[in-house]
C-alpha positions as CSV (number, residue, x, y, z in Angstrom):
1,M,14.5,1.7,6.5
2,N,13.3,2.2,2.9
3,L,9.9,1.2,2.5
4,Y,7.7,0.8,-0.7
5,L,4.1,1.7,-0.8
6,D,1.1,0.9,-2.8
7,C,-2.7,1.6,-2.0
8,E,-5.7,0.5,-4.0
9,W,-8.9,2.9,-4.0
10,A,-12.5,2.4,-5.0
11,D,-13.5,5.9,-6.3
12,V,-12.3,8.2,-9.1
13,L,-11.0,10.8,-6.5
14,A,-8.9,8.2,-4.9
15,S,-10.4,8.8,-1.6
16,E,-11.9,5.5,-0.5
17,L,-9.1,3.2,0.5
18,V,-9.6,-0.4,-0.3
19,S,-5.9,-1.8,0.6
20,I,-2.7,-0.6,1.6
21,A,0.8,-2.3,1.6
22,L,4.4,-1.6,2.4
23,V,7.4,-3.7,1.6
24,S,10.9,-3.1,2.8
25,A,13.8,-2.7,0.5
26,D,15.4,-6.2,1.7
27,E,11.8,-7.7,1.5
28,K,12.1,-9.0,5.0
29,H,9.3,-6.8,6.3
30,S,6.0,-6.1,4.9
31,F,2.6,-4.7,5.8
32,Y,-0.7,-5.5,4.2
33,G,-4.2,-4.4,5.3
34,E,-7.7,-4.0,3.8
35,R,-10.5,-2.0,4.9
36,D,-13.6,-3.6,6.5
37,P,-16.0,-2.8,5.5
38,L,-15.0,-2.2,2.0
39,P,-16.5,0.9,0.1
40,T,-19.8,-0.2,-1.1
41,N,-20.1,1.5,-4.3
42,P,-16.7,0.9,-6.1
43,M,-16.2,1.9,-9.6
44,P,-16.9,-1.1,-11.9
45,W,-13.2,-1.7,-12.7
46,V,-12.4,-2.0,-9.0
47,R,-15.2,-4.2,-8.3
48,S,-14.3,-6.7,-11.1
49,V,-10.4,-6.4,-10.8
50,V,-9.3,-5.4,-7.4
51,Y,-12.0,-6.8,-5.2
52,P,-11.4,-10.4,-6.4
53,L,-7.7,-10.1,-5.5
54,L,-8.4,-9.2,-1.8
55,E,-7.5,-11.7,1.0
56,R,-10.1,-10.7,3.4
57,G,-10.0,-12.8,6.6
58,G,-7.1,-11.6,8.9
59,A,-6.2,-8.8,6.5
60,A,-9.7,-7.2,6.7
61,L,-9.5,-4.5,9.4
62,D,-11.8,-1.9,10.7
63,D,-10.2,1.7,10.5
64,S,-9.0,1.8,14.0
65,T,-7.3,-1.6,13.9
66,L,-5.7,-0.6,10.5
67,T,-4.3,2.5,11.9
68,H,-3.0,0.8,15.0
69,R,-1.3,-2.0,13.0
70,L,0.2,0.4,10.6
71,R,1.6,2.6,13.3
72,D,3.0,-0.4,15.0
73,F,4.7,-1.6,12.0
74,L,6.3,1.8,11.2
75,A,7.4,2.1,14.9
76,G,9.7,-1.1,14.4
77,F,11.9,1.1,12.2
78,S,14.0,3.9,13.6
79,H,13.6,6.2,10.5
80,P,11.1,4.9,8.2
81,C,11.4,6.4,4.6
82,I,8.3,5.7,2.5
83,H,8.7,5.6,-1.2
84,Y,5.6,6.2,-3.3
85,D,4.9,6.7,-7.2
86,S,1.4,8.3,-6.7
87,G,0.2,11.2,-4.6
88,H,-2.9,9.4,-4.0
89,D,-1.0,6.5,-2.3
90,R,0.8,9.0,-0.1
91,A,-2.3,10.7,1.0
92,L,-4.2,7.6,1.7
93,C,-1.3,6.3,3.7
94,Q,-1.2,9.4,5.7
95,Y,-4.8,9.2,6.2
96,V,-4.4,5.8,7.8
97,I,-1.5,6.9,9.8
98,A,-3.5,9.8,11.2
99,G,-6.4,7.6,12.1
100,F,-9.0,8.2,9.4
101,D,-11.7,10.2,11.2
102,V,-11.0,8.7,14.7
103,P,-10.6,11.5,17.3
104,E,-7.8,9.7,19.2
105,P,-6.3,6.7,17.4
106,E,-4.4,4.2,19.1
107,G,-0.6,3.1,18.4
108,P,2.6,5.0,18.4
109,I,3.2,8.0,16.3
110,T,6.5,7.7,14.1
111,T,8.0,10.3,12.1
112,V,7.9,9.2,8.4
113,T,10.2,10.7,5.5
114,W,8.4,10.6,2.2
115,V,10.1,10.2,-1.2
116,R,8.3,10.4,-4.4
117,L,9.4,8.2,-7.3
118,D,8.9,9.6,-10.6
119,G,9.5,8.3,-14.1
120,L,9.4,4.6,-13.2
121,H,6.9,3.5,-15.7
122,S,9.5,1.6,-18.0
123,E,11.1,0.0,-14.9
124,L,7.7,-1.1,-13.6
125,E,6.9,-2.6,-16.9
126,R,10.1,-4.4,-16.9
127,W,9.6,-5.8,-13.5
128,W,6.2,-7.0,-14.5
129,Q,7.7,-8.7,-17.7
130,A,10.4,-10.3,-15.6
131,H,7.8,-11.6,-13.1
132,P,5.0,-13.2,-15.2
133,E,4.0,-15.5,-12.1
134,Q,2.8,-12.2,-10.4
135,Q,0.7,-10.8,-13.3
136,P,-2.5,-12.5,-12.1
137,K,-2.1,-10.5,-8.9
138,R,-1.5,-7.1,-10.5
139,H,-3.4,-4.5,-8.7
140,H,-3.0,-6.5,-5.3
141,A,-1.5,-3.7,-3.1
142,L,1.3,-6.1,-1.8
143,V,2.3,-7.3,-5.2
144,D,2.3,-3.7,-6.7
145,A,4.4,-2.6,-3.6
146,M,6.9,-5.2,-4.5
147,A,6.9,-4.2,-8.2
148,L,7.6,-0.5,-7.1
149,R,10.3,-1.7,-4.9
150,G,11.9,-3.8,-7.9
151,A,11.6,-1.0,-10.3
152,A,13.0,1.7,-8.0
153,R,15.9,-0.6,-7.3
154,R,16.1,-1.6,-11.2
155,D,15.8,-5.2,-9.9
156,A,14.4,-7.4,-12.4
157,R,15.0,-10.6,-10.4
């Protein structure tokens, strides 16, 4: 199963996860989660652009629950293949799968194949132009994962 990844982070080093999303190639499966609590000292841009897009409520998960739910989601596929366009996204996703800093995280462990997608800037911009209704949610991890999926598949629909 091909999955497309996007993460949002709070700091310049891209080490403080804010939210994470995966969407399947067929768009029938998706995962979205936000950290709870959120990083307390995000960059001003993150505070003004990313934080207002967050859903909170049921999407806001402590680190242990976020790991458990992501592991359960990935275990639902026989061979998950995660496509990403930023090494920061991959590192943050691996950090969540590994359980953050929890000594023995819960949830099944699934082997993941990673595929880096390079050179998609033009295709991503085409996707955003073809989906003006999504522009207000640009930098919401799930919408950005959908954009990556569309760009990778050269799908402007």
